[in-house]
C-alpha angles and dihedrals in degrees: 000000000000094000092053094053091051091051092049090051092051090055092052090050091057092051093049091046092051090051090047092052092055089053092044093049089046092053089046092051091049092049094050097042093040091056093047092047091047092058088045090052090047091052091050091049090052089052098052091044089056093045094049094049092046091049096047093058088067091058093064108110124244135184092264095038111029091177093045121236112295093185090059090046090056094044095049091044089056096038096050093044096052091044090067087062093044089250134124128216117254091239113052098173111093089193096058119107086253088075102019095053109024119166108254088354087286131126126183131190135172122211128161092356093305118117112203124191122188126188122192141201099019142129129047111353091357092273101124139092122204120197124185128183126190128188134178107223119204112239120227119182094011089065086086086066093051100265112125098163134020122202116225123194133188132174139178138183127204130185126214112244123226121277092234127091126277097299144340134206098207123038128188122182122233114281096041131097095242095106091068127075108212124195121187094206092262115120135316136295127206133202115198120202092194141032107294091331099318103126107228095163120100112250093248132122091247095063098036106049138099110200128206090000137142128197114191131171115175114238143279102026110089107224123141150195105231118210113203095208134006125322142169124201113211126195090018128153133177092011123164140157095033111140142171120216088004094287116041119090117243119243114251117211121228125238127021124278125207122267109281091250096203112184120232116224117258101270093191087076092059102080104143111100113214124203107211088208087067096059115139117266120208117189122221113283096015139096135228139193113228121178088337094309121114113222117192121202105207094172119108094212113014123088121222121221120193126205122197128210121261144091113322118197092168123063125263108230121185117225094023125203107274095028115133105247141338090256095058122131123247120197122195112200113222116271143079119308112200113196110191141150089053096308112156134193115223127175122188102158145355134065112291129183146123091251128105095254099034092245133107112283124199133186135185133021115305086031119248126191115257143164119242093193120104120255119268120261090269092052099258104149101190138025125279120184116203119194118200138164098023098324120153140192128216135166133182139139097236092130093046107040119204091005146062133080144220117201124171132172118202121223124257089199127050126161093237135003131032122326132229093038117137099176125026122184107202121228086235094056092103096193109137093185131070106319100175127029136165125180114164113175110222099156094115099032141028091214101087109091134183114183133163118185121201100181 
């Protein structure tokens, strides 16, 4: 009886071991094939990343081709992607109809088992290139589990940058008059590339260049735009009376660059309509929570008013009727402010900024303007004011003589559009008059300050 039980137990162990071996072999096969397929997927991702970046460079506008060259974007997207696999596209002529007249802006080619599809231009403002590659990898050990081939897919999208330099504070779309500085022979204007004359910008062409600009003052009146620092004007023609340090001529670049081609953010994403009359009000010595941001008013006399990003169809007036005093503090939370339907922004007094206390804020050594407020919910980490449908901006200290300040820091991240733009005049603004004006009177005091920081 005992011998029979032992024999039966031995038979069961063999069955269990056989079943376990199937599972063990399956896990081993998955581990080996999964590792091999992971590296194959990584190679394919590198390929489409390379192709998308190469293609996007051909969508940057030039004088001859303001919209870039989509046929070259498609060609380089295919060529650079296949190059990672040591392959070449079947069609090597970017000027062939394969690239110049593709159906739905899409081309597809298969070489070495890799199928590559490129789409250009696509995306927001038709500035993107999308590249996808697929490959059927032959399975090895997992074939025992019934898998003979495994499909692998990788995709990447790249967006063409602007043709301008590293950043800009003021952007005007093509068709407007924003690329020309006009002077009516009355007084001087000064551009300071540092804080009150302290040059905090690196001496590089990126930080010291005005692109696609023209400065023209009719002779013979000697008025000037003074540059407190170094500056080069590119794409200029018929320039005069442009000086640095009040006496040195400014260098003029040779040849004409393309229009800056700054991209406006996607306004369809800004749906919340904000009434400026409903701005948050924080009494002296108290704190308030606005859009998840705590604002503390440490003043014993000044009120703090807080504006939130969004779509404005009514004008932002500072100070507004009913505000406490002309020396109140106005805080703009970080984000995109879209002024449309004729909404203007006018400042005549107060302390205005996108900092927690409404005052200028500097970091580093030498000090550089910065915001200490958190990014908006969409990641925008500065303020950008967009004026559309007749909207204008003006700022002065006429209601607070010898005092007051405006201090804005542009974002270096926005969900869509170009970064480091503080004021954007839309091509559909339609205002043929003065769209942007700043006139702070500091003749009797060095306290008034108007600063806009782009980076």
